[in-house]
Structure formats: C-alpha cells, structure tokens
C-alpha positions, -999 to +999 in steps of 0.1 A: +000+000+000+013+035-009+018+063+016-011+081+000-033+050+002-025+044+039-031+080+048-063+082+028-077+050+044-067+062+079-084+096+073-115+080+059-118+056+087-112+083+113-139+105+098-163+076+097-169+081+060-176+053+035-157+049+002-188+063-015-190+094+007-153+103+001-158+096-037-188+119-038-169+145-018-140+146-043-161+138-074-145+105-084-158+069-084-159+048-053-137+023-072-111+050-078-109+058-041-107+021-033-079+017-058-060+046-043-063+032-008-050-002-020-021+014-039-030-002-072+000+003-096-022+014-125-037+043-105-018+075-107-039+104-092-037+138-106-024+168-086-059+182-087-073+150-072-047+149-044-056+186-037-093+177-035-086+148-011-064+171+011-092+197+011-119+171+018-101+159+049-087+194+058-050+182+057-021+194+036-010+178+003+024+174+019+009+152+046-007+130+020+023+124-002+054+127+021+068+110+051+052+132+078+028+126+106+017+162+107-017+162+090-024+199+094-003+229+084+010+241+118+031+269+103+001+287+089-031+280+107-048+308+086-048+283+058-072+260+076-095+290+082-092+300+046-101+265+033-132+266+054-141+301+045-141+293+008-168+267+013-192+291+029-219+310+010-216+348+005-238+356+035-217+335+059-185+350+044-198+385+050-206+376+086-171+363+092-156+394+076-178+416+097-166+397+128-130+402+118-135+439+114-152+441+147-124+423+165-097+444+148-114+475+162-115+462+198-089+474+222 
C-alpha cells in the first residue's frame, strides 16, 4: 500500500466516511478511491485529485504524499481557516468578515 493509500484510508476511517462518501466529496468513483487506498499500480492520481482529497479531509497535500505525521499545516493556521471560508456561502463569508472587522477595532 502506498503512503497516499495508507493515509487516505486512515483519514477516511477516522472521519467515519464510506468509500462512496469520500468519492462523492472529491467527485470520483468509489472504485477509484478504493484503488488509491489499495495502492494499485495502474492508479496515478492527478495533482488536482490529491488537492481535492487534502481539502476534503482538511489536511495538507504534503501530509498525504510525504513522510510526515503532521496532517495539518502548523506553520500557517490561517490556511485552515481560509479553506473553510471558501466553502461558505456569501452571507456567511460576510458575517465572518464583519466579525474580523469588529475584532480588529476592539482594544
């Protein structure tokens, strides 16, 4: 099993998601996720797919593909906030921006 496959499976199991739920989340087939987890030699994920998987589980691409046990970007926690922010609708984004403005003006 590849590093990506082991980490993908561990993340999926930790989140309690099925193969189908992950596949739906990153918009590929359930079989494709299964093949990635098993490390099938004929499966070579695109950079875009690895990015989608990382975003789906809120981890870094580096965590998925390299020898690291750090699933989250500790050097820049703002990136975790940014990833979540992008998924919100415009009304929620405005609320967050208003909160930030409010907090900046507090003494």
